[in-house]
C-alpha positions in Angstrom: 44.8 11.9 -1.7 46.5 8.7 -2.9 43.6 6.8 -1.6 41.0 9.0 -3.4 43.1 8.8 -6.7 43.1 5.0 -6.3 39.3 4.8 -5.9 38.9 7.1 -8.9 41.1 4.8 -11.0 39.3 1.8 -9.8 36.0 3.5 -10.9 37.4 4.2 -14.2 38.5 0.7 -14.8 35.1 -0.5 -13.7 33.4 1.7 -16.1 35.7 0.5 -18.9 35.0 -3.1 -18.1 31.2 -2.5 -17.9 31.4 -0.6 -21.3 33.4 -3.5 -22.7 30.9 -6.2 -21.4 28.0 -4.2 -22.9 29.6 -4.1 -26.3 30.4 -7.7 -26.2 26.7 -8.5 -25.2 25.4 -6.3 -28.1 27.8 -7.8 -30.6 27.0 -11.3 -29.5 23.4 -10.6 -29.8 23.8 -9.4 -33.3 26.2 -12.2 -34.3 24.0 -15.2 -33.6 26.5 -17.6 -35.1 29.3 -16.4 -32.9 27.0 -16.6 -29.8 25.8 -20.0 -30.8 29.4 -21.4 -31.2 30.5 -19.8 -28.0 27.6 -21.2 -25.9 28.1 -24.7 -27.3 31.8 -24.5 -26.6 31.1 -23.3 -23.0 28.6 -26.2 -22.6 31.3 -28.7 -23.6 33.8 -27.1 -21.4 31.5 -27.3 -18.4 30.7 -31.0 -19.2 34.3 -31.8 -19.4 35.1 -30.0 -16.2 32.3 -31.7 -14.5 33.7 -35.2 -15.5 37.3 -34.4 -14.5 36.7 -32.0 -11.4 33.1 -32.7 -10.2 33.7 -30.8 -7.0 34.7 -27.6 -9.0 32.2 -28.0 -11.9 28.8 -29.2 -10.7 26.6 -30.6 -13.5 24.0 -27.8 -12.8 26.4 -25.4 -14.5 25.1 -26.7 -17.8 21.9 -24.8 -17.3 23.6 -21.4 -17.4 24.6 -21.5 -21.2 21.2 -23.0 -21.9 19.5 -20.0 -20.4 21.7 -17.6 -22.2 21.0 -19.4 -25.4 17.3 -18.5 -25.0 18.3 -14.9 -25.0 21.0 -14.7 -27.6 20.5 -17.3 -30.4 17.9 -18.2 -33.0 15.3 -20.7 -32.6 16.9 -23.5 -34.6 20.2 -22.9 -33.1 18.6 -23.0 -29.7 17.2 -26.5 -30.5 20.7 -27.7 -31.3 22.1 -26.2 -28.2 19.4 -27.7 -26.0 20.0 -31.2 -27.6 23.8 -30.9 -26.9 23.1 -29.7 -23.4 20.8 -32.6 -22.7 23.2 -35.3 -24.2 26.3 -33.8 -22.5 24.4 -33.5 -19.0 23.1 -36.9 -19.2 26.4 -38.4 -20.1 28.1 -36.6 -17.2 25.6 -37.7 -14.7 25.2 -41.2 -15.7 29.0 -41.6 -15.8 29.3 -40.9 -12.2 29.3 -43.7 -9.7 27.3 -43.9 -6.5 23.6 -43.3 -5.6 23.0 -39.8 -6.9 19.7 -38.6 -8.5 20.6 -39.2 -12.1 17.3 -39.6 -13.6 16.0 -36.6 -11.6 18.8 -34.3 -12.9 18.2 -35.4 -16.5 14.5 -34.7 -16.2 15.1 -31.3 -14.7 17.5 -30.5 -17.6 15.0 -31.6 -20.1 12.2 -29.5 -18.5 14.4 -26.4 -18.3 15.2 -26.9 -22.0 11.5 -27.2 -22.9 10.8 -23.9 -21.0 13.5 -22.1 -22.8 12.5 -23.4 -26.2 8.9 -22.6 -25.6 9.7 -19.0 -24.7 12.0 -18.7 -27.7 9.4 -20.1 -30.0 6.8 -17.4 -29.1 9.6 -14.7 -29.8 10.5 -16.3 -33.0 7.0 -15.7 -34.4 8.0 -12.0 -34.4 11.0 -12.9 -36.6 13.3 -11.4 -33.9 15.4 -13.6 -31.7 16.3 -13.3 -28.1 15.4 -10.2 -26.1 14.9 -8.1 -29.2 11.2 -8.8 -29.0 11.0 -7.3 -25.6 13.1 -4.3 -26.6 10.7 -3.6 -29.5 7.7 -3.7 -27.0 9.6 -1.2 -24.8 10.3 1.1 -27.7 6.7 0.9 -28.8 5.6 1.8 -25.2 8.1 4.8 -25.2 6.7 5.9 -28.5 3.1 5.8 -27.2 4.2 7.8 -24.0 6.1 10.3 -26.1 3.2 11.0 -28.4 1.2 12.0 -25.3 3.6 14.7 -24.2 2.2 18.2 -24.4 3.8 20.8 -26.6 5.4 24.0 -25.1 2.8 26.5 -24.4 3.2 30.3 -23.8 3.5 31.8 -20.3 0.2 31.7 -18.4 -0.9 28.2 -19.4 -0.5 25.0 -17.5 -1.2 21.6 -19.1 -0.7 18.3 -17.3 -1.4 14.6 -18.4 -1.6 11.5 -16.2 -2.4 8.0 -17.4 -2.8 4.9 -15.3 -3.3 1.5 -16.9 -5.3 -1.2 -15.5 -3.4 -3.9 -13.5 -0.3 -1.8 -13.4 0.6 -2.6 -17.0 2.7 0.0 -18.9 0.4 -0.2 -21.9 -3.0 1.4 -21.8 -6.0 1.8 -23.9 -6.2 5.4 -23.1 -3.8 7.8 -24.8 -3.5 11.6 -25.4 -2.3 13.3 -28.6 -1.8 17.1 -28.9 -0.3 19.8 -31.1 -0.4 23.6 -31.4 -1.0 25.5 -34.7 -1.5 29.3 -35.1 -1.7 29.8 -31.3 -4.4 27.1 -31.1 -3.9 24.2 -28.8 -5.6 20.9 -29.9 -5.8 18.0 -27.4 -7.6 14.7 -28.0 -8.0 12.1 -25.2 -8.8 8.7 -26.7 -10.1 5.6 -25.0 -9.8 2.4 -27.0 -12.2 -0.4 -26.3 -10.7 -2.9 -24.0 -8.1 -2.2 -21.2 -4.4 -2.8 -20.4 -2.3 -4.8 -22.8 -5.3 -6.0 -24.8 -6.1 -2.5 -25.9 -2.4 -1.3 -25.9 -1.6 -2.4 -29.5 -4.8 -0.8 -30.9 -4.0 2.4 -28.9 -0.5 2.4 -30.4 -1.8 2.2 -33.9 -4.5 4.8 -33.4 -2.2 7.2 -31.5 0.0 7.5 -34.6 -2.9 8.0 -37.0 -4.7 10.4 -34.7 -1.6 12.4 -34.0 -0.9 12.7 -37.7 -4.4 14.1 -38.3 -4.3 16.5 -35.3 -3.3 19.9 -36.6 -3.4 18.8 -40.3 -7.1 18.7 -40.9 -9.4 21.5 -39.8 -10.6 21.3 -36.2 -14.2 20.4 -37.1 -12.9 17.6 -39.5 -10.8 15.8 -36.9 -13.4 13.5 -35.5 -15.0 12.6 -38.9 -11.5 12.0 -40.3 -10.7 9.8 -37.3 -13.9 7.9 -37.7 -13.1 7.2 -41.3 -9.7 5.8 -40.5 -11.2 3.6 -37.8 -13.8 2.2 -40.1 -11.0 1.2 -42.6 -9.4 -0.9 -40.0 -12.4 -3.3 -40.2 -12.1 -4.3 -36.4 -15.1 -6.4 -35.6 -16.7 -4.9 -32.5 -13.9 -2.6 -31.4 -14.5 1.1 -31.2 -13.0 4.2 -29.6 -14.3 7.2 -27.7 -12.8 10.7 -28.0 -13.0 14.0 -26.4 -11.4 16.8 -28.5 -10.8 20.3 -27.5 -9.3 23.2 -29.5 -8.3 26.2 -27.4 -7.3 29.7 -28.7 -4.3 30.5 -26.5 -4.7 34.2 -27.0 -8.3 34.7 -26.0 -9.1 31.4 -24.2 -12.0 30.6 -26.6 -12.5 26.9 -26.9 -14.5 24.3 -28.8 -15.2 20.8 -27.4 -16.4 17.8 -29.4 -17.0 14.3 -28.1 -17.5 11.0 -29.7 -19.2 8.6 -27.1 -16.9 10.2 -24.5 -17.8 11.6 -21.0 -18.1 15.4 -21.2 -15.4 17.7 -20.3 -15.6 19.6 -17.0 -15.0 23.4 -16.8 -14.0 25.2 -13.6 -15.2 28.9 -13.5 -12.7 30.7 -11.2 -14.9 33.9 -11.0 -18.0 32.1 -9.6 -16.2 29.0 -8.2 -18.6 26.8 -10.2 -18.0 23.5 -11.9 -20.0 22.5 -14.9 -19.8 19.8 -17.6 -19.4 20.9 -21.2 -22.0 18.7 -22.8 -21.8 17.7 -26.4 -23.1 14.7 -28.3 -21.5 12.3 -30.8 -21.5 8.6 -31.5 -18.7 6.3 -30.9 -15.9 6.2 -33.4 -16.0 3.2 -35.8 -19.6 2.3 -35.6 -21.3 4.7 -38.2 -20.3 5.6 -41.6 -21.1 9.4 -41.6 -21.6 10.5 -38.0 -22.3 14.0 -36.9 -20.5 15.6 -33.9 -22.0 18.5 -32.0 -19.7 21.3 -30.8 -19.8 23.3 -27.6 -18.3 26.7 -27.3 -16.8 28.3 -24.2 -14.1 30.4 -22.9 -11.3 30.0 -20.4 -10.8 33.2 -18.5 -7.9 33.9 -16.0 -8.0 31.3 -13.4 -10.3 28.9 -15.2 -9.6 25.2 -16.0 -11.0 22.5 -18.1 -10.6 18.8 -17.5 -10.7 16.0 -20.1 -10.9 12.5 -18.6 -11.7 8.9 -19.5 -14.6 6.8 -18.2 -12.2 4.9 -15.9 -11.9 8.1 -13.8 -15.7 8.3 -13.2 -17.4 5.0 -13.9 -17.1 1.6 -12.1 -19.6 -1.5 -12.0 -21.1 -0.1 -8.8 -21.1 3.6 -9.7 -22.6 5.4 -12.7 -21.0 8.2 -14.6 -23.1 11.0 -12.9 -22.0 10.0 -9.4 -18.5 9.4 -10.7 -18.3 12.9 -12.2 -19.5 14.5 -8.9 -16.8 12.6 -7.1 -14.1 13.6 -9.5 -15.2 17.3 -9.1 -15.0 16.8 -5.4 -11.3 15.7 -5.6 -10.5 18.5 -8.1 -12.1 21.1 -5.7 -9.1 20.4 -3.4 -6.6 21.4 -6.0 -7.9 24.9 -6.6 -5.9 26.5 -4.0 -2.6 25.1 -5.4 -3.4 26.3 -8.9 -3.9 22.6 -10.1 -0.1 22.1 -10.0 0.5 18.4 -10.0 -3.3 17.9 -10.2 -3.5 15.3 -13.1 -1.3 12.8 -11.2 -3.1 13.5 -7.9 -6.5 12.9 -9.6 -5.6 9.7 -11.3 -4.2 8.3 -8.0 -7.2 9.4 -5.9 -10.1 9.0 -8.4 -9.0 6.5 -11.0 -10.5 3.1 -11.0 -8.1 0.2 -10.3 -10.0 -2.2 -12.6 -9.8 0.1 -15.8 -7.5 2.4 -17.6 -7.7 5.9 -16.3 -6.5 9.1 -17.9 -7.0 12.9 -17.3 -5.8 16.1 -18.9 -5.8 19.3 -17.0 -5.7 22.6 -18.9 -5.4 25.7 -16.7 -5.3 29.3 -17.6 -3.3 30.7 -14.7 -4.6 33.8 -12.9 -1.3 35.6 -12.9 -0.9 35.1 -16.7 
């Protein structure tokens, strides 16, 4: 019992130390002047220690505060710290007698300083020092992911979303926005031109705008309103494709509209047939006043509808028609399990590795 109590006390102490170190790090990141002064002082201490006790304080220790400076201080402060580090390191090494690689060490120190300064200069263009730029990107990525979460639906309905970015990036040119209003579920799957990080910034901008339009404007006005917004951005040759579906959760009646996007796929549980829900509409952002056709249908008990991006069905060696048949073949295997986990399974099995892939599965469960 005493041993257990001792371990518990050690864990509590460890948590307190960890919490204290986190607070110190956050405070140091906020107080750049304090971080700058502390790192310069540590550099001078390491240099003095390396002169007096070279066996305990190797000159290579000077690289540690330099790397920390690239994360914690502002760009101009980092320039001063780099200069202090190079001067102190050069003095320490050149003061030592014997055939040691003095010039090589100084050159390595200069190269490390140049690398740190180059990285900090890129971040300074954002007006945020240190790791705050990376933190902002992570927050933006989380915002994009959160906007793709489906609303809570009544019993008897299953909705799943899966998105896979090209090259394993956490940013994708495909995104999903959704909302419910008066027992009507609206879902829009958007594919921005480009892929991966290149399209991620535009996808983030459009996801906020399209998410704000969804559920606010009438269903039939969503695509025209989205097109007007995209036209105002004055993006050269950039465009977006969209598939938009509105489903009455009481009756299962739905309307599908597309803007240059692959057609939705409907599964009829009563006949076991799969069919595309064909509609027509131009790409968003290319025309001033486009017209978007609508296709009506109904999801009965057991039926499902699939929205997907072209990365799921099209590759340089395979056209959309053959890719759609392939996707249906993969989806056929999921019928027996009621499409549970189907979105992630389909993206993993049918998604193209060289393009962003996204799919939305909406299933009206038979037991509902």
